C-alpha positions as CSV (number, residue, x, y, z in Angstrom):
1,M,-21.2,-18.6,26.9
2,A,-18.9,-21.4,27.9
3,T,-19.0,-24.9,29.2
4,I,-17.4,-26.6,32.2
5,R,-17.0,-30.4,33.1
6,G,-14.9,-32.7,34.3
7,W,-12.9,-30.5,36.7
8,P,-9.6,-32.2,37.9
9,H,-9.2,-33.0,41.6
10,R,-6.1,-31.1,42.8
11,T,-5.4,-28.0,44.9
12,P,-6.3,-25.1,42.5
13,D,-4.1,-21.8,41.7
14,T,-4.9,-19.5,44.6
15,G,-4.0,-16.4,42.6
16,H,-6.6,-13.9,42.4
17,R,-6.9,-13.3,38.7
18,T,-9.8,-14.6,36.6
19,P,-9.1,-15.2,33.1
20,D,-10.5,-13.5,30.0
21,T,-12.6,-16.3,28.1
22,G,-11.3,-14.8,24.7
23,H,-12.4,-13.4,21.5
24,R,-16.3,-14.7,21.3
25,T,-19.2,-13.6,19.8
26,P,-21.8,-12.7,22.3
27,D,-25.1,-14.8,22.2
28,T,-25.1,-17.2,19.2
29,G,-22.6,-18.2,16.6
30,H,-22.8,-18.6,12.9
31,R,-24.8,-20.7,11.0
32,T,-24.9,-22.7,7.7
33,P,-27.2,-20.4,5.3
34,D,-30.1,-21.6,3.9
35,R,-30.4,-24.8,6.1
36,A,-32.5,-24.7,9.2
37,A,-29.7,-25.4,12.2
38,P,-29.7,-25.7,15.6
39,L,-28.8,-22.9,18.1
40,F,-24.9,-23.1,18.2
41,G,-24.3,-24.1,21.5
42,L,-27.9,-23.9,23.2
43,S,-29.7,-26.8,21.3
44,P,-29.7,-30.4,22.4
45,E,-27.1,-31.4,19.7
46,W,-24.9,-29.2,22.0
47,A,-26.1,-29.4,25.0
48,L,-26.6,-33.0,25.5
49,A,-24.5,-36.3,25.6
50,P,-25.9,-39.3,23.5
51,D,-27.4,-40.4,26.7
52,G,-29.5,-37.5,27.2
53,S,-27.5,-36.3,29.8
54,P,-26.0,-32.5,29.9
55,V,-22.6,-32.5,28.9
56,A,-21.8,-29.5,30.9
57,D,-21.9,-29.2,34.7
58,A,-22.3,-25.5,34.4
59,L,-22.9,-23.6,30.9
60,V,-21.9,-20.1,31.6
61,L,-24.1,-17.8,29.7
62,S,-23.7,-13.6,29.9
63,H,-27.5,-12.4,29.7
64,P,-31.2,-13.5,30.7
65,V,-31.8,-13.6,27.2
66,Q,-29.6,-16.3,26.3
67,L,-30.9,-18.1,29.4
68,D,-34.7,-18.1,28.1
69,R,-33.3,-19.3,24.6
70,F,-31.6,-21.9,26.2
71,R,-34.8,-23.4,28.3
72,A,-36.6,-23.1,25.3
73,S,-34.2,-24.8,22.9
74,C,-33.2,-27.8,25.2
75,P,-34.9,-27.7,28.8
76,E,-33.2,-31.0,29.5
77,A,-30.0,-29.3,30.2
78,A,-31.4,-25.9,31.5
79,G,-30.8,-26.6,35.2
80,T,-27.0,-26.5,34.4
81,A,-27.1,-22.7,32.9
82,V,-25.4,-19.9,35.0
83,L,-25.4,-16.3,34.9
84,G,-21.8,-15.3,34.8
85,G,-22.0,-12.2,32.9
86,D,-19.1,-11.4,30.2
87,P,-15.1,-10.7,31.3
88,C,-14.2,-9.7,28.0
89,F,-16.8,-7.1,28.1
90,D,-15.8,-5.7,32.0
91,R,-12.0,-5.8,31.0
92,I,-13.4,-3.1,28.2
93,L,-15.4,-1.5,30.5
94,A,-12.6,-1.2,33.0
95,A,-9.9,0.3,30.5
96,R,-11.9,2.8,29.4
97,P,-10.7,5.9,31.4
98,R,-7.6,4.9,29.4
99,R,-8.7,5.6,26.0
100,K,-6.4,8.8,25.3
101,A,-3.7,6.7,25.8
102,F,-4.9,4.2,23.4
103,R,-5.6,6.8,21.0
104,R,-1.9,7.9,21.3
105,A,-0.7,4.4,21.1
106,L,-2.2,4.1,17.7
107,G,-0.8,7.4,16.6
108,V,-4.0,9.2,16.8
109,R,-3.0,13.0,16.6
110,P,-5.4,16.1,17.9
111,G,-8.5,16.4,15.8
112,Q,-8.3,13.1,14.3
113,R,-11.1,10.6,14.1
114,L,-10.2,7.2,14.4
115,V,-11.9,4.8,12.3
116,L,-11.7,1.1,13.0
117,L,-12.6,-1.5,9.9
118,N,-13.4,-5.0,11.4
119,S,-14.4,-8.2,9.9
120,T,-15.2,-11.5,11.3
121,W,-14.3,-14.7,9.4
122,N,-17.4,-15.9,7.5
123,P,-17.6,-16.0,4.1
124,T,-20.2,-13.3,4.0
125,S,-18.2,-11.2,6.5
126,L,-16.4,-8.0,5.6
127,F,-13.3,-9.8,4.7
128,G,-15.4,-13.0,3.4
129,G,-14.1,-12.5,-0.2
130,G,-10.4,-12.8,0.8
131,G,-9.4,-9.4,1.6
132,G,-11.3,-7.8,-1.4
133,D,-8.9,-9.3,-4.2
134,G,-12.3,-10.1,-6.4
135,G,-11.2,-13.7,-6.6
136,G,-14.4,-14.8,-4.8
137,D,-17.7,-15.7,-5.7
138,S,-19.9,-14.2,-2.9
139,E,-21.9,-11.0,-3.5
140,Q,-20.0,-9.2,-0.7
141,D,-16.7,-10.2,-2.2
142,D,-15.8,-6.6,-3.1
143,V,-17.2,-4.7,-0.2
144,L,-13.5,-4.4,1.9
145,A,-11.8,-3.9,-1.6
146,L,-14.5,-0.8,-2.0
147,L,-13.8,0.5,1.3
148,L,-10.1,0.3,0.7
149,R,-10.5,2.2,-2.5
150,A,-12.5,5.1,-1.0
151,L,-10.0,5.4,1.8
152,P,-8.2,8.0,-0.3
153,E,-11.5,10.3,0.1
154,L,-10.2,10.9,3.8
155,P,-7.8,13.4,4.5
156,V,-4.7,11.9,6.5
157,D,-4.4,14.3,9.1
158,E,-8.3,14.2,9.8
159,Y,-8.9,10.6,9.8
160,R,-7.0,7.8,11.6
161,V,-7.6,4.6,10.0
162,A,-7.3,1.0,11.6
163,A,-8.4,-2.7,11.2
164,V,-9.1,-5.6,13.2
165,L,-9.8,-9.1,11.1
166,H,-10.7,-11.9,13.3
167,P,-8.0,-14.4,14.0
168,N,-9.4,-16.8,11.7
169,V,-8.8,-14.6,8.5
170,W,-5.2,-14.5,9.4
171,H,-4.8,-18.6,10.1
172,G,-7.1,-19.4,6.9
173,H,-5.8,-17.3,4.2
174,G,-1.8,-16.9,6.0
175,P,-0.4,-13.6,7.4
176,G,1.4,-13.3,4.6
177,Q,-1.5,-13.2,1.9
178,V,-3.2,-11.0,4.4
179,R,-0.6,-8.2,4.3
180,L,-0.2,-8.9,0.6
181,W,-3.9,-7.7,0.0
182,L,-3.5,-5.1,2.3
183,D,0.0,-3.8,1.3
184,G,-1.6,-0.8,-0.4
185,A,-3.9,0.4,2.1
186,A,-0.9,0.0,4.7
187,R,1.1,2.0,2.8
188,A,-1.4,4.7,2.7
189,G,-1.7,4.9,6.6
190,L,-4.2,1.6,7.5
191,T,-3.0,-0.1,10.4
192,L,-3.6,-3.8,11.1
193,V,-4.6,-4.2,14.9
194,D,-3.4,-7.5,16.8
195,P,-6.5,-9.4,16.8
196,V,-5.7,-11.0,19.9
197,A,-4.0,-8.4,22.4
198,D,-4.9,-5.2,21.0
199,W,-8.4,-5.5,19.4
200,R,-10.2,-4.2,22.6
201,Q,-8.0,-1.1,22.9
202,A,-8.6,0.0,19.5
203,L,-12.4,-0.8,20.0
204,I,-11.9,1.9,23.1
205,A,-10.1,4.3,21.2
206,A,-12.4,4.2,18.0
207,D,-14.5,7.3,17.3
208,A,-16.5,5.0,14.7
209,V,-16.8,1.5,13.8
210,V,-17.5,0.1,10.2
211,G,-17.8,-3.7,10.2
212,D,-20.3,-6.5,10.1
213,F,-22.2,-9.1,12.5
214,G,-19.0,-10.0,14.3
215,S,-18.7,-9.4,18.1
216,V,-16.1,-6.1,17.8
217,S,-19.3,-4.3,15.9
218,Y,-21.5,-5.3,18.9
219,Y,-19.0,-4.6,21.4
220,A,-18.8,-1.1,19.9
221,A,-22.3,-0.7,20.0
222,A,-22.5,-1.5,23.5
223,L,-20.4,0.9,24.1
224,G,-22.2,3.6,22.3
225,T,-19.5,4.1,19.2
226,P,-21.2,4.7,16.1
227,V,-21.2,1.6,14.0
228,L,-21.9,1.3,10.2
229,V,-22.4,-2.4,9.0
230,A,-21.4,-3.0,5.8
231,A,-22.2,-6.8,5.2
232,P,-25.4,-8.5,5.2
233,G,-24.9,-11.2,8.2
234,P,-28.8,-12.1,9.0
235,T,-28.1,-15.3,6.2
236,V,-25.6,-16.8,8.5
237,I,-26.8,-15.9,12.0
238,E,-30.1,-17.4,13.6
239,P,-32.2,-14.8,12.8
240,S,-33.9,-14.5,16.3
241,S,-30.4,-13.8,18.0
242,Q,-29.7,-10.4,19.6
243,V,-26.8,-10.1,17.0
244,A,-29.2,-10.7,14.2
245,E,-31.6,-7.9,15.6
246,F,-28.4,-5.6,16.1
247,V,-27.5,-6.1,12.4
248,R,-31.2,-5.5,11.2
249,E,-31.3,-2.2,13.4
250,A,-27.9,-0.8,12.7
251,P,-27.0,1.8,10.0
252,R,-25.8,0.5,7.0
253,L,-22.8,1.8,4.9
254,D,-23.0,2.4,1.1
255,P,-19.9,0.9,0.0
256,Y,-20.8,2.3,-3.5
257,G,-21.7,5.7,-2.4
258,P,-18.9,8.6,-1.1
259,L,-17.2,7.2,2.4
260,R,-16.6,10.3,3.8
261,P,-20.2,11.8,4.1
262,Q,-21.4,8.8,5.5
263,L,-18.7,8.6,7.9
264,D,-19.4,12.2,9.2
265,A,-22.9,11.7,9.5
266,A,-22.1,8.8,11.7
267,L,-19.7,10.6,14.0
268,R,-22.1,13.8,14.1
269,G,-24.4,11.6,16.2
270,G,-25.3,8.4,14.3
271,R,-27.9,6.3,15.9
272,V,-26.5,3.4,17.9
273,P,-29.1,0.6,18.5
274,P,-29.6,0.0,22.0
275,G,-29.6,-3.7,22.5
276,P,-26.1,-4.4,22.8
277,A,-26.2,-2.0,25.7
278,Q,-28.8,-3.6,27.0
279,L,-28.1,-7.6,26.4
280,T,-24.1,-7.9,26.5
281,S,-24.0,-8.8,30.2
282,S,-26.4,-9.5,32.7
283,C,-23.8,-7.9,35.4
284,P,-21.4,-5.1,33.9
285,G,-18.4,-5.3,35.9
286,G,-19.0,-8.0,38.3
287,S,-18.3,-11.3,36.3
288,A,-14.9,-12.1,38.0
289,A,-16.8,-12.7,41.5
290,R,-19.8,-14.5,39.6
291,L,-17.2,-17.0,37.6
292,R,-14.7,-17.4,40.7
293,A,-17.8,-18.3,43.0
294,L,-18.7,-20.7,40.1
295,F,-15.2,-22.2,39.5
296,Y,-14.8,-22.9,43.4
297,G,-18.0,-23.9,44.2
298,L,-17.4,-26.8,41.7
299,I,-14.0,-27.5,42.6
300,G,-15.6,-27.7,46.5
301,I,-13.1,-25.6,48.5
302,P,-13.9,-21.8,49.8
303,E,-12.8,-19.0,47.8
304,P,-9.8,-16.7,48.7
305,A,-10.5,-13.7,50.6
306,A,-9.4,-11.1,48.2
307,P,-11.4,-9.7,45.6
308,A,-11.9,-11.5,42.4
309,L,-10.2,-9.4,39.5
310,L,-9.5,-9.6,35.9
311,D,-6.3,-8.8,34.2
312,P,-6.1,-5.2,32.9
313,L,-5.6,-4.3,29.2
314,P,-2.1,-3.3,28.7
315,L,-0.8,-0.3,26.7
316,P,0.0,-1.3,23.2
317,A,3.1,-0.6,21.4
318,H,3.3,2.7,19.9
319,R,1.9,2.4,16.1
320,P,2.2,5.8,14.2
321,G,0.6,6.3,11.3
322,L,3.1,6.2,8.3
323,V,2.0,6.8,5.0
324,T,4.6,6.0,2.4
325,A,2.2,6.2,-0.6
326,P,2.4,9.5,-2.7
327,L,0.6,12.5,-1.0
328,R,-1.4,14.8,-2.9
329,V,-1.4,18.2,-0.6
330,L,-3.8,21.0,-1.2
331,T,-3.0,24.4,0.6
332,E,-4.7,27.8,0.9
333,V,-2.6,30.6,2.6
334,G,-4.5,33.4,3.9
335,G,-6.1,35.0,7.2
336,G,-2.7,34.5,9.0
337,A,-2.7,30.7,8.7
338,V,-2.1,27.9,5.8
339,T,-5.3,25.5,5.5
340,L,-4.1,22.2,4.6
341,R,-5.2,18.7,3.4
342,R,-3.2,15.7,2.4
343,F,-4.7,12.9,0.4
344,A,-2.6,9.5,0.2
345,A,-2.6,7.5,-3.2
346,A,-5.3,9.9,-4.6
347,R,-6.4,8.3,-7.8
348,Y,-7.9,11.9,-9.3
349,E,-7.2,15.5,-8.0
350,P,-9.2,15.7,-5.1
351,D,-11.8,18.4,-4.9
352,G,-11.6,22.1,-3.2
353,P,-9.7,25.3,-3.2
354,G,-6.2,26.1,-3.2
355,D,-2.8,25.0,-4.7
356,G,-1.6,21.5,-4.8
357,H,1.8,20.1,-4.7
358,L,3.0,16.1,-4.2
359,A,4.8,14.8,-1.2
360,V,6.3,11.6,-1.8
361,H,8.0,9.6,0.8
362,E,11.4,8.2,-0.3
363,D,10.5,5.0,0.7
364,T,7.2,4.7,-1.7
365,L,6.6,1.7,-3.7
366,D,6.6,3.5,-7.1
367,P,10.0,5.2,-7.5
368,G,8.7,7.1,-10.5
369,A,6.8,9.4,-8.2
370,L,9.8,10.8,-6.8
371,A,10.8,12.2,-9.9
372,L,7.3,14.2,-9.7
373,A,7.7,14.9,-6.0
374,D,7.8,19.1,-5.0
375,L,8.7,17.3,-1.3
376,I,10.4,14.6,-0.6
377,V,9.9,12.8,2.9
378,Q,11.7,10.5,5.4
379,H,11.8,9.2,8.8
380,T,14.3,8.3,11.4
381,P,13.5,5.2,13.4
382,P,11.6,5.8,16.5
383,G,13.8,7.1,19.6
384,L,16.8,8.0,17.2
385,A,17.3,12.0,16.5
386,E,19.8,11.0,13.7
387,D,20.2,8.0,12.0
388,P,23.7,6.7,10.5
389,R,22.3,5.6,7.9
390,L,20.9,8.7,6.6
391,G,23.4,11.0,8.3
392,T,22.7,14.4,9.2
393,P,19.4,16.4,8.1
394,R,21.5,18.2,5.5
395,Q,23.7,15.4,4.4
396,W,20.3,13.1,3.7
397,A,18.5,16.3,2.1
398,A,21.5,17.2,-0.2
399,E,21.6,13.7,-1.5
400,A,17.9,13.3,-2.0
401,L,17.6,16.7,-3.7
402,S,20.8,15.7,-6.0
403,R,19.0,12.6,-7.1
404,H,15.6,14.3,-7.7
405,R,16.4,17.4,-9.6
406,S,12.7,18.8,-9.9
407,C,12.3,18.6,-5.9
408,A,12.2,21.9,-4.1
409,L,12.1,20.8,-0.7
410,A,13.1,17.5,1.8
411,V,12.2,17.1,5.0
412,L,13.7,14.6,7.2
413,V,11.2,13.7,10.4
414,T,13.1,13.2,13.5
415,G,10.0,12.6,16.0
416,P,6.6,12.5,16.4
417,E,6.5,16.5,16.6
418,T,9.8,17.4,15.0
419,G,11.5,17.8,11.7
420,T,14.2,19.6,9.6
421,V,13.6,20.8,6.3
422,V,16.3,21.9,3.6
423,D,15.9,23.6,0.2
424,R,18.0,23.3,-2.6
425,A,20.5,26.5,-1.4
426,G,21.3,24.3,1.4
427,G,19.1,26.4,3.7
428,A,17.8,24.4,6.6
429,W,14.8,24.9,9.3
430,E,13.8,23.1,12.3
431,L,10.0,22.6,12.9
432,S,8.5,21.8,16.0
433,T,4.8,21.2,15.8
434,A,2.2,20.9,18.5
435,G,0.2,17.6,17.5
436,L,0.7,17.9,13.6
437,D,2.6,15.6,11.6
438,P,5.8,17.3,11.0
439,A,5.7,16.4,7.2
440,A,2.4,18.2,7.3
441,A,4.1,21.0,8.8
442,A,6.6,20.9,6.1
443,S,4.1,21.0,3.4
444,A,2.5,23.8,4.9
445,W,5.8,25.6,5.0
446,L,6.4,25.3,1.4
447,A,3.3,26.8,0.8
448,R,3.9,29.7,2.9
449,R,7.2,30.1,1.1
450,A,6.0,30.1,-2.4
451,A,3.1,32.7,-1.3
452,H,5.3,35.4,0.8
453,G,9.0,34.4,0.9
454,E,10.3,32.8,3.7
455,P,8.1,31.7,6.8
456,P,8.0,33.6,9.9
457,A,9.1,32.3,13.6
458,E,5.8,30.6,13.8
459,L,3.6,29.2,11.6
460,A,-0.3,28.4,11.8
461,V,-1.7,25.5,10.3
462,R,-5.3,24.7,9.7
463,V,-6.4,21.1,9.5
464,G,-10.3,20.4,9.4
465,G,-11.4,22.3,12.3
466,A,-8.0,22.8,14.4
467,V,-5.4,24.9,14.2
468,H,-1.8,24.1,15.1
469,R,1.0,26.1,15.8
470,V,4.5,25.4,14.3
471,V,7.6,26.9,15.4
472,V,10.3,27.7,12.8
473,R,14.1,28.0,13.7
474,R,16.7,28.6,11.0
475,S,19.3,25.8,11.6
């Protein structure tokens, strides 16, 4: 919804792009709990001036449902209403063909499922308790904390987890505080998505969304993406709104129950309420033309002959899922392949068959974990095959292994699909993967050598339901 009044009498920009109206919640906004409040933006308190005249020459609504509610709430201003669609949603629809590129930008590997956590800014939102720090007084304070503590249940090679937090969360608490609250989760692989520039791309890339009553959850359902609601919502939004109806109908996440079975059930075919797909926009894909016609009509000049277009969503910067928390690795060698599962920051021994070992990144927060590591991991910076600070893979590995005498192997990851493993005898092998994290390939290499000696020139690694081929070449 947008209001338009008092346009300046000047020659307008004649460019052919209609700007996006920003990050907003479809239909109505938030209201004060336990108190009858006027409909946000649609009641006389919002739509009429003190003299009773409409405050806007045009009030843009995205769907006829909003128009009906506006007429009932403030008939005096109903004549200013214009159905203009939703330019934010139109940009999302136009960018859907680039989903694979957006997934690669977020570091989603073949076979991984991207789970997107999202929170709006109300005190009862997913992040309402101050990032799950346990210091708030809301019943929902610990929901995000429970989710973050449950993340070690998810094998890191099968799930990629990212989070979109409303800009008001960042501004209200401060970026430093938010990052401090989420530091442990970020070290375990959580990626924080830019809430202004990149949230739409992350939404398109997502396989499932866990969120609250904010617009990201609603847009996700409008795209047909499974949504698990993990915060209440109806107490702070207008009960008859389309958002409140969506929250009541959407499947709920039990933050006290095991996370993985709930996600798997949603990913296998979770029910998506039909309301968002039907009610987000009155004219999917048509908002630019309607809004430009409205704007030029208000100004009183002819429209340009060229079509009205919206800015395309840009390709985000590459955000690989770097894990520096200790990884508990379960491996099972047999059937011509190594079956592998890795769990970041596991608080207990993961369930499942196979042997276990500990893989620890050299930049781990807990240096004591390195003394227990079976495999030490390090990465060269993106775009650099060799980091002068680390030296060659053999140099770095020799120094790392000399510092940590119980470790059997070191791997230097030199690219998204390449790495070099070095053992205590100085032997070195180059690994080339096809979509698999080279650090995971190094764990599979370690398990295969422990079971059968030096691995063959090609190693099969089973992760989830996918089998990856790893080419092994002695250096």
